C-alpha positions in Angstrom: 47.2 90.3 24.3 48.3 89.7 28.0 51.8 88.8 26.7 52.1 92.0 24.7 50.9 94.1 27.7 53.3 92.3 30.0 56.2 92.9 27.7 55.3 96.6 27.4 55.2 96.8 31.2 58.5 94.9 31.5 60.1 97.6 29.4 59.3 100.0 32.5 60.8 97.8 35.0 63.2 100.5 36.1 60.3 102.7 37.2 58.9 100.0 39.3 61.3 97.3 40.2 59.4 96.0 43.2 56.2 94.4 41.7 54.4 93.9 38.4 50.9 92.9 37.3 48.8 92.5 34.2 45.1 92.5 33.7 42.9 92.0 30.6 39.4 92.7 29.6 39.2 90.3 26.6 35.7 91.1 25.6 36.6 94.8 25.3 40.1 94.3 24.0 41.7 96.4 26.8 44.8 95.3 28.6 46.7 97.0 31.6 50.1 96.5 32.7 52.0 98.0 35.7 55.4 98.1 37.4 55.4 99.1 41.0 57.9 101.2 43.0 56.8 100.6 46.6 56.7 103.8 48.4 53.6 103.5 50.8 52.1 100.1 51.9 54.8 97.7 50.8 52.6 94.8 51.1 50.8 93.0 48.2 47.7 95.2 49.0 49.1 98.0 46.8 49.5 95.8 43.8 48.2 97.1 40.5 46.2 96.9 38.2 43.8 97.5 41.0 40.0 97.3 40.8 37.2 99.3 42.7 35.2 97.6 45.3 32.2 98.0 42.8 33.7 96.1 40.2 33.2 99.1 37.7 36.8 100.4 37.5 40.3 99.1 36.8 43.3 101.4 37.4 46.8 101.7 37.0 48.7 104.7 38.5 52.2 106.2 38.5 53.1 108.6 41.2 51.6 109.6 44.6 48.5 111.2 45.9 49.8 113.2 48.9 46.5 113.9 50.7 45.1 110.4 50.3 44.9 109.9 54.0 42.5 113.0 54.3 40.4 111.8 51.3 40.4 108.2 52.8 38.9 109.6 56.1 36.1 111.4 54.1 35.5 108.3 52.1 35.2 106.1 55.4 32.7 108.6 56.7 30.7 108.0 53.5 30.8 104.2 54.1 33.8 103.0 52.1 35.8 100.1 53.4 39.6 99.9 52.6 41.6 96.8 52.5 45.3 98.4 52.2 47.1 101.5 53.3 47.9 102.6 49.8 46.8 105.8 47.9 45.7 103.8 44.7 42.8 102.3 46.5 41.8 105.7 47.7 41.9 106.9 44.1 39.5 104.2 43.0 37.2 104.7 45.9 37.1 108.5 45.3 36.3 108.0 41.6 33.6 105.6 42.3 32.0 107.8 45.0 32.4 111.2 43.4 33.0 110.7 39.7 36.2 111.0 37.8 36.7 114.7 37.2 35.3 115.7 40.7 37.7 113.1 42.3 40.8 114.2 40.2 40.2 117.8 41.2 40.6 116.6 44.8 43.9 114.9 44.3 46.9 116.7 45.6 49.8 115.0 44.0 52.0 114.0 41.0 50.4 111.1 39.0 49.6 109.9 35.5 46.9 107.0 35.4 44.9 104.8 33.1 41.3 104.1 34.3 39.2 101.6 32.4 35.5 102.1 32.9 33.9 98.6 32.5 30.4 99.7 32.5 30.6 102.6 30.1 33.4 101.0 28.2 35.6 104.2 28.3 39.4 104.4 28.7 40.7 107.6 30.7 44.1 108.7 30.8 44.8 111.4 33.3 47.9 113.5 34.3 48.8 115.8 37.4 48.3 119.5 37.2 51.8 120.7 36.3 53.1 117.5 34.5 55.4 115.9 36.9 54.7 112.5 35.6 54.7 111.6 32.0 52.0 109.8 29.9 52.1 109.1 26.2 49.3 107.7 24.0 48.2 107.4 20.5 47.2 105.0 17.5 49.8 103.0 15.9 49.3 100.3 13.4 45.5 100.1 14.3 46.1 99.8 18.1 45.6 102.4 20.7 48.7 102.3 22.9 49.8 104.2 26.0 52.4 104.2 28.7 54.8 106.2 30.9 57.7 106.0 28.5 58.0 105.5 24.7 60.0 102.4 25.2 56.8 100.6 26.5 54.9 101.7 23.4 57.7 100.6 21.1 57.4 97.1 22.2 53.7 96.6 21.0 53.9 94.4 18.0 52.0 96.9 15.8 53.9 100.0 16.7 55.0 102.0 13.7 58.2 104.0 14.7 58.0 107.0 12.2 60.0 110.1 13.3 57.9 113.4 13.3 60.0 115.8 11.4 57.9 118.7 12.5 58.5 117.6 16.1 62.2 117.3 15.4 62.1 121.0 14.4 60.6 121.9 17.8 63.1 119.8 19.5 66.1 121.8 18.0 64.5 125.0 19.0 63.7 124.0 22.7 66.2 121.2 23.4 63.1 119.1 24.2 59.8 118.1 22.4 57.0 120.2 24.2 53.6 118.5 24.8 51.5 117.4 23.2 54.0 116.4 20.6 56.5 113.4 20.7 59.1 112.3 18.4 56.8 109.7 16.8 54.2 110.4 14.4 50.7 109.8 15.7 52.0 109.6 19.4 51.0 112.4 21.8 51.6 113.3 25.4 48.6 113.9 27.8 48.7 117.6 28.6 49.1 118.6 32.3 45.9 119.0 34.1 44.0 116.9 31.5 42.2 113.8 31.0 42.1 112.2 27.6 39.2 109.7 27.0 38.7 107.0 24.4 35.6 104.9 23.8 36.4 101.1 23.5 34.5 101.1 20.1 36.4 104.0 18.8 38.3 102.1 16.3 40.9 104.7 15.4 38.8 107.6 16.5 40.5 110.6 18.1 40.1 110.7 21.9 38.3 113.7 23.6 40.3 115.9 26.0 38.9 117.7 29.1 40.7 120.0 31.4 40.3 119.7 34.9 42.9 122.4 36.0 44.2 125.3 33.9 47.4 127.1 34.8 46.2 130.1 32.6 43.1 130.4 34.5 45.1 130.1 37.8 47.5 133.0 36.7 44.8 135.3 35.6 42.8 134.8 38.8 46.0 135.5 40.9 46.8 138.6 38.9 43.4 139.9 39.2 43.2 139.2 42.8 46.6 140.1 44.3 47.6 139.3 47.9 46.3 142.2 50.1 48.6 141.9 53.1 52.1 143.0 54.1 55.4 141.5 53.0 55.6 139.9 56.5 52.1 138.5 56.1 53.0 137.1 52.8 56.2 135.4 54.1 54.3 133.9 56.8 51.7 132.5 54.4 54.2 131.1 52.0 56.1 129.6 54.7 53.0 127.8 56.0 52.2 126.5 52.5 55.6 125.3 51.7 55.8 123.5 55.3 52.6 121.7 54.6 53.7 120.9 51.0 57.1 119.5 52.3 55.4 117.5 55.1 53.0 115.9 52.7 55.9 114.8 50.4 57.9 113.3 53.4 55.3 110.6 53.8 56.8 107.3 52.9 57.5 103.9 54.2 61.0 103.9 52.9 64.0 106.4 53.4 63.4 109.8 52.1 66.2 112.4 51.3 66.8 115.7 49.4 68.9 117.1 46.6 70.9 120.1 47.9 72.7 122.5 45.7 73.3 125.2 48.2 71.2 127.6 46.3 67.8 129.3 47.4 65.4 126.6 46.3 66.9 123.5 47.5 68.1 125.0 50.7 64.6 126.3 51.5 63.2 122.8 50.9 65.8 121.1 53.2 65.3 123.8 55.9 61.7 123.0 55.9 62.3 119.2 55.9 64.5 119.6 59.0 61.4 121.4 60.6 59.1 118.7 59.7 61.5 116.0 60.7 61.0 117.0 64.4 64.8 116.7 65.2 65.7 113.8 63.0 68.5 114.4 60.6 67.6 114.9 57.0 69.6 113.0 54.4 71.0 115.4 51.6 72.9 114.8 48.4 75.3 117.0 46.4 77.2 116.4 43.3 80.1 118.5 41.9 82.0 118.4 38.7 85.8 118.6 38.9 85.8 121.6 36.6 83.2 123.8 38.5 81.2 122.8 41.4 78.5 124.1 43.9 79.5 121.3 46.2 81.3 123.7 48.7 78.3 125.9 49.0 75.9 122.9 49.6 78.3 121.6 52.2 78.1 124.7 54.3 74.4 124.9 54.2 74.3 121.2 55.1 76.7 121.8 58.0 74.6 124.6 59.2 71.4 122.6 59.0 72.8 119.5 60.4 71.9 117.1 57.8 73.3 113.7 57.1 75.3 115.0 53.9 76.6 112.9 51.0 78.8 114.6 48.7 80.0 113.2 45.3 82.6 114.5 42.8 82.1 113.7 39.2 85.0 113.4 36.8 84.8 113.9 33.0 85.2 110.0 32.8 82.2 109.5 34.9 80.1 111.8 32.6 81.5 110.1 29.5 80.3 106.7 30.7 76.8 108.2 31.0 76.5 109.6 27.6 75.9 106.3 25.7 73.0 105.5 28.0 71.1 108.9 27.4 69.2 107.8 24.5 67.7 104.8 26.4 67.3 106.8 29.6 65.2 109.7 27.9 63.6 107.5 25.2 63.1 110.5 22.8 65.6 113.3 21.8 66.4 115.3 24.9 69.2 117.9 25.1 69.5 119.6 28.4 73.0 118.6 29.2 72.4 118.9 32.8 70.7 115.5 32.4 74.2 113.9 33.0 74.9 115.1 36.5 71.0 114.7 37.3 71.5 111.0 36.4 74.6 110.7 38.4 73.4 112.4 41.6 70.1 110.2 41.3 72.2 107.1 41.1 74.2 108.2 44.1 71.1 109.0 46.2 69.3 105.8 45.3 72.0 103.7 47.2 70.6 105.3 50.4 66.9 106.6 49.8 64.2 105.7 47.5 62.6 109.4 47.6 64.2 112.6 47.2 62.5 116.2 47.4 63.9 118.9 45.0 63.7 122.5 44.6 62.4 122.7 41.2 59.8 125.4 40.4 61.3 128.1 42.5 62.7 130.1 39.5 59.6 129.9 37.5 57.2 131.0 40.4 59.4 133.5 42.1 61.2 135.0 39.1 64.6 133.6 39.7 66.1 133.7 36.2 68.0 136.7 34.9 66.3 136.4 31.5 63.2 137.7 33.2 64.0 141.2 32.6 61.8 143.5 30.5 64.5 145.5 29.1 65.9 142.5 27.2 62.8 142.3 25.1 61.7 145.7 24.0 58.8 146.2 21.8 55.3 148.0 21.3 53.3 144.8 21.2 53.0 141.7 23.1 53.5 139.6 19.8 56.8 141.4 19.1 58.1 140.8 22.6 57.1 137.1 22.8 58.8 136.4 19.4 61.9 138.1 20.8 61.7 135.9 23.9 61.2 132.7 21.9 64.3 133.5 19.8 66.2 134.3 23.0 65.6 131.0 24.5 65.9 129.0 21.2 69.1 127.3 20.4 68.4 127.0 16.7 66.5 130.2 15.9 65.4 128.7 12.3 65.1 124.9 12.9 63.2 124.4 9.8 66.1 125.5 7.7 68.0 122.6 9.4 65.6 119.9 9.5 64.7 118.6 5.9 60.8 118.7 5.0 59.9 120.2 8.4 57.2 122.7 9.2 57.3 123.9 12.8 53.9 123.3 14.6 52.1 125.6 16.8 52.9 125.4 20.6 51.7 127.1 23.7 54.4 129.8 23.2 53.2 130.7 19.8 49.4 130.5 20.3 48.1 134.1 21.0 44.9 132.8 22.5 47.1 131.2 25.2 48.9 134.4 26.1 48.4 136.4 29.3 47.1 140.0 29.2 49.5 141.6 31.7 51.4 144.9 31.9 54.4 143.0 33.3 56.2 141.1 30.6 58.1 139.1 33.3 54.8 137.7 34.3 54.3 136.5 30.6 57.8 134.9 30.7 57.5 133.1 33.8 53.9 131.9 32.8 55.3 130.4 29.5 58.2 128.7 31.5 55.7 127.2 33.8 53.6 125.8 31.2 56.4 124.7 28.8 60.0 124.8 30.1 59.2 123.4 33.4 57.0 120.3 32.4 58.8 119.7 29.1 62.5 120.1 30.0 63.2 120.3 33.7 60.6 117.9 35.0 61.3 115.4 32.1 65.1 115.7 32.9 64.6 114.8 36.5 61.9 112.2 36.2 63.7 110.0 33.6 67.3 110.4 35.4 65.7 109.4 38.6 63.2 106.7 37.6 65.9 105.0 35.6 67.4 103.9 38.9 64.0 103.5 40.7 64.3 106.8 42.6 61.1 108.8 43.2 61.4 112.6 43.1 58.9 115.0 44.7 58.6 118.8 44.1 57.2 120.7 47.1 57.2 124.1 45.2 54.8 122.7 42.7 52.0 122.0 45.0 48.9 123.7 43.5 48.2 125.7 46.4 51.8 127.1 46.3 51.4 127.8 42.7 48.1 129.6 43.1 49.5 131.7 46.0 52.7 132.6 44.1 50.6 134.1 41.2 48.8 136.3 43.8 52.1 137.8 45.1 52.8 141.4 43.9 55.8 141.4 41.6 57.6 143.7 44.1 57.6 140.7 46.5 59.3 138.5 43.8 61.8 141.1 42.8 62.8 143.6 45.5 65.6 146.2 45.1 67.2 143.9 42.4 66.9 140.8 44.7 65.1 138.0 42.8 63.2 135.5 44.6 62.9 138.0 47.3 60.0 136.3 49.1 61.4 132.8 48.9 64.6 134.2 50.4 62.8 135.6 53.3 61.4 132.1 54.1 64.9 130.6 53.8 66.5 133.4 56.0 64.6 132.1 59.0 66.8 129.1 59.1 69.9 129.9 56.9 71.8 133.1 57.0 72.2 135.2 53.8 76.0 134.8 53.8 75.6 131.1 53.1 73.3 131.4 50.0 73.7 134.8 48.6 75.7 134.3 45.4 75.2 134.1 41.5 73.1 131.2 40.3 75.2 128.5 38.8 73.0 125.3 38.3 74.4 122.0 37.0 76.8 123.4 34.5 78.4 120.8 32.0 81.6 122.0 30.1 80.2 121.0 26.7 82.4 123.1 24.5 85.5 121.8 26.3 84.3 118.2 25.9 83.2 118.6 22.3 86.3 120.2 21.1 88.3 117.8 23.1 87.7 114.2 24.5 84.3 113.8 22.8 85.4 115.2 19.5 85.9 111.8 17.6 82.4 110.6 19.0 80.7 113.9 17.8 82.5 113.7 14.4 81.1 110.3 13.7 77.6 111.3 14.5 77.9 114.4 12.4 79.8 112.9 9.6 78.6 114.5 6.2 77.9 111.3 4.2 75.8 109.9 7.1 73.8 113.1 7.4 73.0 113.0 3.6 72.2 109.4 3.8 69.8 109.6 6.7 68.2 112.7 5.5 67.0 114.3 8.6 69.2 117.3 8.7 70.8 119.7 6.2 74.4 118.6 6.1 75.7 122.1 5.0 74.2 123.8 8.0 75.3 121.1 10.5 78.8 120.9 9.3 79.0 124.8 9.1 78.0 124.9 12.7 80.3 122.2 13.7 83.3 124.0 12.3 82.5 127.3 14.0 82.1 125.6 17.4 85.6 126.6 18.8 85.1 130.2 18.2 81.4 130.6 17.7 78.7 132.0 19.9 77.9 130.3 23.3 74.6 128.9 22.1 76.3 126.9 19.3 77.4 124.2 21.7 73.9 123.7 22.9 72.6 123.6 19.4 75.1 121.1 18.3 74.5 118.9 21.4 70.7 118.7 20.4 71.8 117.4 17.0 74.1 114.9 18.6 71.6 113.7 21.2 69.1 113.1 18.2 71.8 111.2 16.3 72.7 109.0 19.2 69.0 108.5 19.9 68.5 107.5 16.2 71.3 105.0 16.5 69.7 103.4 19.4 66.3 103.4 17.8 67.9 101.4 14.9 69.4 98.9 17.2 66.7 98.6 19.8 66.2 95.5 21.8 64.1 92.7 20.4 60.4 92.8 21.4 59.9 91.3 24.9 63.4 92.0 26.1 63.8 94.8 28.7 66.8 95.8 30.8 67.6 97.8 33.8 71.1 98.4 32.9 71.3 102.1 33.0 74.9 102.4 33.5 
């Protein structure tokens, strides 16, 4: 049992290259393994699995609790004594003192944890409010397994790797697999803001789930209680919240930097980091493709803010070297093609820092995407409009026609009981993106790319206080006279003049169509070969080949639709040729 747990932990050595630990409760049949990325308290005092002072709890945790120092002071006032300076020990003490759910509600951070309660013989799996950190779990071969990535679960000797065709259909629609589903039958993701609990004597019983933070309730409260002050007061309060969030996320005993694209979100974060740094130069990183690049804009912002700026240029050859590694990095099919530059900039940043702050979340909270336009989705009912929005964001609009034997499962997008009741359809779209697109695509993309090289990413816009305040802001403060993210711009303009950042949004664009019809054509053709598609039986060969033939002149979405199929095919090849049990690698290109 210990050997199996150690092997599973070893598969995650890229997430924690600095230390490892394994602990077994033989009587209960429970084993915990951990890999550590040392960010706070680099001594052995932070080693996990860690045990509570009372001996009741054993804990492994991934991520950071940013307010652990304030919690520690409160616990010390209650008589708790600490041996280390790390947040994990504070988590344990808080749980022992206040109870699990009360403690988790007080944690301000990004985290996923497994807590074994030796007294009550309960296993608890918890995840942060918005889903920054991943956590998979489920029964397989009669064993209950869990871990931060699927590669750990696959190394359990009883793991049964059966592809879930229904989840595959969801993947073709969304380019990722939305929680709670995974690519494997029987394996699920812990939902954001939730705790999954299993009794040790469950013996294949389904675990129970409790919700300690509901994004829907936060949104509904915010819309029902809008911010009553002026635009100037709103700007001041948002700036204060973001400054506090950035300051908390700069805490580390290792070097910290930031990704900088030169857009509103990342530029705002870097400007606030400069304020928090008290005169010290902030380290920033930008990556540009030779075909199209935001690097010059980021360079101007970095020069204006006086950062210690590192700029990289990516050639097509650099990107092509990464593509064979993607199935191993993402561990289940994932088709947001900006995964490639995200990995490359993470690798570049890791040479100089261990932590970076990012601007993710700004678009979803402050109405940054052009698709947030009511006029694009006309209709008399909410159901008609949400279905139109779902089709708009889908790459394959009828994935069950493409995936053999699939029935598309219900998701948070298609559950009417989960929808908002709002007169502004833009609010509905932003909300759906916050609970699906953000955690299942954007945060997955960044987490896997960065952790593949042992880099921790932190996201100030996703502090729960910022989220709660953003949903109280009147819509006119998010979109004002055609200006999207208006209120966030006002915070940024304190430090960066509009002329440096006011331009159309670009993002990490990858020239997929050019690649797939050119240098990657042979690679793609081999993965989409008709006899292979027939033999493997996942996809309808006629539909796939027809789409492939239409790529040169077909609609824009076709390149993304085919990229999703290619990423599944590449993942499936990797799955069939996976490493022998017990063998782990950190060779991520």
